[in-house]
N, C-alpha and C positions, 0 to 999 in steps of 0.2 A: 347537324352534317352538311344540310342545303347552304348554311353560313361559309362553312369551310371551301365549300367547292365552288361557291360564287367570290370567293374572297380569291381562288386560285386563278380563277378565271380572267378576275380582273388582272394579279399581278401578270398574269401571262400577257394578257393584251397590251400592258402598258411596257415589259419588254420587247414584245414586237414592235411596237412603235419607236421605242427609243431605237431600236436594233437598224430600222427604217432610216430614220432621221440620219445616224451616223454615218450609215453609207450614204444619203443623200448629201451630206456636208464635206464629205471629200473633195477637195479641188479637182478638178479637170484639166488637163494638159491639153484640151483641143484647142485650137486657135481660130479666131472669126475672120474669114477672109472679107476685105472691104472690097467693094467694088468700085468702078471709076462710075462718075456721072453718066458719061457717054453709053457707058453697059447697061446700067439701071434703064435709062432713058429708050434705048434702043429694046431693050426687055421689054419697058412698060406699054410700046407703041407695037410691039407683035403682037399684042391680045387686043384684037377689035372693042372688047368692052372697056377697055382704060379710059377712066375721066381724070385721073389723080396720078401725078408726076411727085411723086417724093424725093429727095435727095437728102439723104443723114449719112453718108459714108463717107465720100471722097470731093472735095469740093468742084463744084458746078463753077463752069467759067462762061463767059459770053460766047465762045465759040461752040460749046455743048448745045447752048440752047436752040442754034440753028437747026438742029435735030427734029423741035417742034414749032417750026417758022408755020403760021397758018393754018395750024392743027384744029378743026372746029369741033374734034372731042373732048377736049380737054376743059375741066372745068375750074380743078383745081392745080393750084402750081406752089407744092412745100419747099422751098429753095434753105433747108436749115444748115447745111454745108454749103458755105457759097465764096464767090470770089468774083460772084458778079457786078457789074459796074453800070455807071448809066445808061452807057451804049447796050448793056444788054438788054435794058428794058425797052428799048426800041424792038428787040425781036418780041418780046413778050408782047406787047402791044396789038402783035398781030392775031391773036389767038383770039376768035370773034366770039367765043362764049364762055370767055374765063370769068369768073366768080370771087375765088376767092386765091388770095396772094399772098405769100409770105416770104419775104428777101430778108435772109440774116446775113448782108454784107453794106459796107456803108454807101449810100446814095444820097445825091443832092440835089438841089434844085433843078440840075441840068435834064432830070428825068420827069419833072413833073409834066411837060407836055405829052410826051407818051403814056405816063399813067393816065390822063385824062383822056387818051384815044381808047381806051378798056371799057367801054360802054357798058358793058354786062356785070362789071366790077362791081360787088357788094361787101367783102371783107377785104380789107387792108392792112398788113402786118408789116411794120418795118422797124424793127428795135434797135435797127443801126443807122437810120437815116440822118442826117445831117442838112436839115431844111432850114430856110430863114423863115422870117415874117410873109416876106413876098410871096416865095415858094409854098407856103402854106397856106397861103390865101387863094393863091391859084389853084391849088389842090380840092381847095373847099367848094370849087365850082362844081366840081362832080356830082350829078343829080342823082345816082343811085346808091353811093356808099352807104352801109348800115352801120361797119363797125370799123372802127378806127384805132389801131394801135402804133403808136411813134414816138420815136426819142428823136430829138431836135433840140440840145442845149442852147441853140443861137434864138429858137422862139421866143417870144415873149407875148405880154397880153395884146399887143397891139395886133396879133391875128386872131384873136378870141371871138370876137364879134362875127367874122367869119365863117369859124368852124361852128359857131351856137346855131348860125342860119342855116347850116347844110340841110336839106329839106328831110332826108329818110336817116340821118345818123341817130342811132338808137345806144351806142355803146363805145365810149371812148375811155383810152386807153394811153395816158401821158406818160413819159417816160425822161427823168432827169430835164425836163422844161420846166424852167423859174418861174410859173404860174403864182400870180399874188393874190390877195383878196379883191383886189382892184377888176382883174381879168374874170374872177369867180361871178361877179355880177353879169355877164354876158349870156349866163345862162339862168338868172333868175325866172324868166318870162319863156323859158323852152319848152314847146310843150314835147317833143319826141324822147328826148334823153333820157334812156331808163337807166342806166349804168356808168358811173363816171371811178376809173381809178386815177391816181395820181402817185407816182412814186418820184421822192425826190424834189418837191415843187418848192415854194416860199408860201406857200398860204400858212395861214393860222387858226387854231382851232374856233376863234371868233367869226371869220371870216365864212369857214367851213358850216360854222353853226347857221351863220345866215343864211349861206345855201339852201340848208334843210330846211329852213323855214319857208322859203320861197319854194322848195321842191320838196315836201314828204315823202313821196315816193321814191325819189331816188335812190338806186342801191350806188352807196359811195363808199369806196374805199381809199385809204390814206396810208401809204406804204405798209399794203397789203392787210390792212387793218381796218375796223370799223372806228369811228367817232366814239367815246364812252355816251355820248346822248343822241347817237342817230337811234330815232325807233326803228329802223329795220335792222338794227344790230341784232343776229342770230337767226335772220329769218334768210337764207341761200336758198335759193331753185336747186332741187334735187336732181 
């Protein structure tokens, strides 16, 4: 008898859960309202505790950035929907306490001097940049950058010694930068680099293996995967 009652309870529970799932899976007709970058920034600045501006709805323009000029409270500026150009970086450079900058629009060497003016900058993510070796070598003189994520197909091995010499760089992610095995040698004696991600580079397994011989503790990803002989394969931080 107890067994039968137990089975009935399980069956009723199953029916209840299935019913809930069916109701939740029905499509909703509600529309998401996308706000302009100007409205998002204005609303964020109305809150005194705001330290982060995140634009991920309608694109932000150079003109919109005038709203945050010289703002001392902003430490994180994340522009995921962006039409910001090199000129807009000159406004961003007026933020005295900015630590984290992400801009998903095309930037060139013309903005490097302004980036160098952001003395507090530690995390720089420019996945649509188009720098040259000369520009990256200048950017590498920034004394505080710890994380650099960068796309720049025109950059070559020539700028890598300058990048490897960055005093505080611990995390480096190159996207569509034609790094070769020769360029990797710049990092053989690097003491501070902890993580290196290379997407669409021109390195070989031999060159990458040589890097790991010199840097056995380096967290190395190639096209979002470990090498088969990477001693750190499978040891991700949680």
